[in-house]
C-alpha positions in Angstrom: 21.8 52.8 -21.9 23.9 55.8 -22.7 24.8 57.7 -19.7 25.4 61.5 -20.6 28.1 63.8 -19.1 27.3 65.4 -15.7 24.4 63.0 -15.1 25.0 63.1 -11.1 25.2 66.8 -10.9 22.2 67.5 -13.2 19.1 68.7 -11.3 15.7 67.1 -12.0 12.7 69.1 -13.1 10.8 70.3 -10.1 13.3 69.6 -7.4 14.8 72.7 -5.9 14.9 74.6 -2.8 11.9 76.9 -2.6 12.2 80.6 -2.1 11.7 81.4 1.7 8.4 83.4 2.2 8.6 87.0 3.6 11.0 89.8 3.0 14.0 89.8 0.7 16.3 92.5 -0.4 16.1 92.5 -4.2 17.9 93.9 -7.1 15.9 95.4 -10.1 17.2 93.6 -13.2 15.1 95.5 -15.6 12.0 97.7 -15.9 9.9 98.0 -19.0 6.7 99.7 -19.8 3.7 98.1 -21.5 -0.1 98.2 -21.3 -2.5 96.1 -19.5 -5.4 94.2 -21.2 -7.5 97.2 -20.5 -5.0 99.7 -22.2 -3.6 101.2 -18.9 0.0 102.0 -18.6 1.9 99.4 -16.7 5.3 98.7 -15.5 7.0 95.1 -15.7 9.7 95.0 -12.9 12.1 92.0 -13.1 13.6 91.1 -9.7 16.4 88.9 -8.3 17.3 88.4 -4.7 20.2 90.7 -3.8 21.3 89.5 -0.3 21.3 86.6 2.0 21.5 82.8 1.6 19.3 82.8 -1.4 21.1 85.6 -3.2 20.8 85.1 -7.1 17.9 82.8 -6.6 16.0 83.7 -9.8 19.1 83.8 -11.9 20.1 80.4 -10.9 16.4 79.1 -11.6 16.6 80.7 -15.0 20.0 79.2 -15.7 19.1 75.8 -14.4 17.2 74.8 -17.6 14.1 73.6 -15.2 12.1 76.5 -17.1 11.3 78.3 -20.2 14.5 80.3 -21.1 12.5 83.0 -22.7 10.7 84.0 -19.4 12.4 85.5 -16.4 10.9 83.7 -13.3 10.2 86.8 -11.2 8.4 89.7 -12.9 5.9 92.1 -11.2 3.1 93.7 -13.0 2.4 97.1 -11.5 -0.4 99.4 -12.9 0.9 102.9 -13.1 -2.5 104.6 -13.1 -5.8 104.1 -11.1 -9.1 103.9 -12.7 -9.3 107.7 -12.7 -6.0 108.2 -14.5 -4.3 109.4 -11.3 -1.1 107.6 -9.9 -1.8 104.3 -8.7 -0.8 103.7 -5.1 1.0 100.6 -5.8 3.2 102.2 -8.3 4.0 105.1 -6.0 4.9 102.6 -3.2 7.3 100.9 -5.7 9.0 104.2 -6.7 9.1 105.6 -3.2 10.6 102.2 -2.0 13.2 102.3 -4.6 14.2 106.0 -3.6 14.5 105.3 0.2 16.5 102.1 -0.6 19.2 103.8 -2.7 21.0 106.8 -1.2 21.7 109.5 -3.8 18.8 108.5 -5.9 18.2 111.1 -8.5 14.4 111.6 -9.1 15.0 113.7 -12.3 16.7 110.8 -14.0 13.8 108.7 -13.1 11.4 110.8 -15.3 13.8 111.2 -18.1 13.6 109.2 -21.3 15.8 106.5 -20.0 14.2 106.4 -16.6 13.7 102.7 -16.8 17.4 102.1 -17.3 18.2 104.3 -14.3 16.1 101.9 -12.1 18.3 98.9 -13.2 20.5 97.3 -10.5 18.9 99.4 -7.9 17.9 97.8 -4.6 14.3 97.4 -3.3 12.6 95.3 -0.6 10.0 92.7 -1.8 7.6 90.8 0.3 6.9 87.3 -1.1 3.9 85.3 -0.5 2.0 82.3 -1.9 -0.8 82.5 -4.4 -3.0 79.6 -5.1 -3.8 78.5 -8.9 -5.1 75.5 -10.6 -2.7 73.7 -12.9 -3.8 72.2 -16.3 -4.6 68.7 -14.5 -7.1 70.5 -12.3 -4.9 70.5 -9.3 -4.6 73.0 -6.8 -0.9 74.5 -6.4 0.8 77.4 -4.9 3.4 79.8 -6.6 5.5 82.3 -4.8 5.3 85.9 -5.8 6.4 89.4 -4.8 3.2 90.7 -3.4 4.3 94.1 -2.4 7.4 96.4 -2.1 9.0 98.1 0.9 12.3 99.8 1.4 15.3 97.6 2.2 15.8 98.8 5.7 12.1 97.7 6.4 13.1 94.3 5.0 16.2 94.0 6.8 14.3 94.7 10.3 11.9 91.8 9.3 8.4 91.6 7.9 5.6 89.2 8.4 4.8 86.6 5.7 1.7 87.7 3.9 -1.5 85.3 4.3 -1.7 82.9 1.5 -4.1 84.2 -1.4 -6.5 81.5 -2.2 -8.6 81.2 -5.3 -12.3 82.1 -4.8 -14.1 79.3 -3.1 -11.0 77.4 -2.4 -10.4 76.0 1.1 -7.0 76.5 2.9 -4.7 73.6 2.5 -4.9 70.9 5.2 -1.5 69.3 4.7 2.0 70.8 4.9 1.6 74.1 2.9 5.0 73.5 1.3 4.1 70.1 0.1 2.6 71.2 -3.2 4.9 74.1 -3.5 5.8 75.2 -7.1 8.0 78.2 -8.1 6.9 81.6 -9.4 5.1 81.2 -12.7 4.9 84.6 -14.7 2.8 85.6 -17.5 4.1 86.7 -21.1 7.3 88.3 -20.2 10.5 87.7 -22.4 13.9 87.0 -21.0 14.7 90.7 -20.6 18.6 91.2 -20.5 
């Protein structure tokens, strides 16, 4: 049988160190704006880990070949308006966390035509938790997602790991919760940068 070059150092599919749950200082890789299925304005925020032992986690995952190269592995979808057309609290939380995390932040540049470009490479705190899903074989699995934002100082001081978000009617896992861990799975996002 033919043995390809770099066989020993090539990683298998599905074998990788999982992202640690809880708070991470993140770098904003890109922000775009789109609309939700209901036609509401929505920001798509691409993140990577900026500090610590897992720095560059999502870039390494994307480069590893263990996923679709057209999809960035950590994208957060944030509605910009609530059901009444006012500012969504989650969107305000995101922007205020960015402002507090980056000394010298210029809010006027944020609201300019290139405001999304201004957010690129800014720091923000992300809190990562697990969300349950059912795969195409009917098995219950978990993906790790950024579930909310905080400023970087709050993250550096430490935050609690959010409780698992279970599917409606699903029971909590009775085995080691990391035994059926799978990395973050995102929706229809293109490789952004």
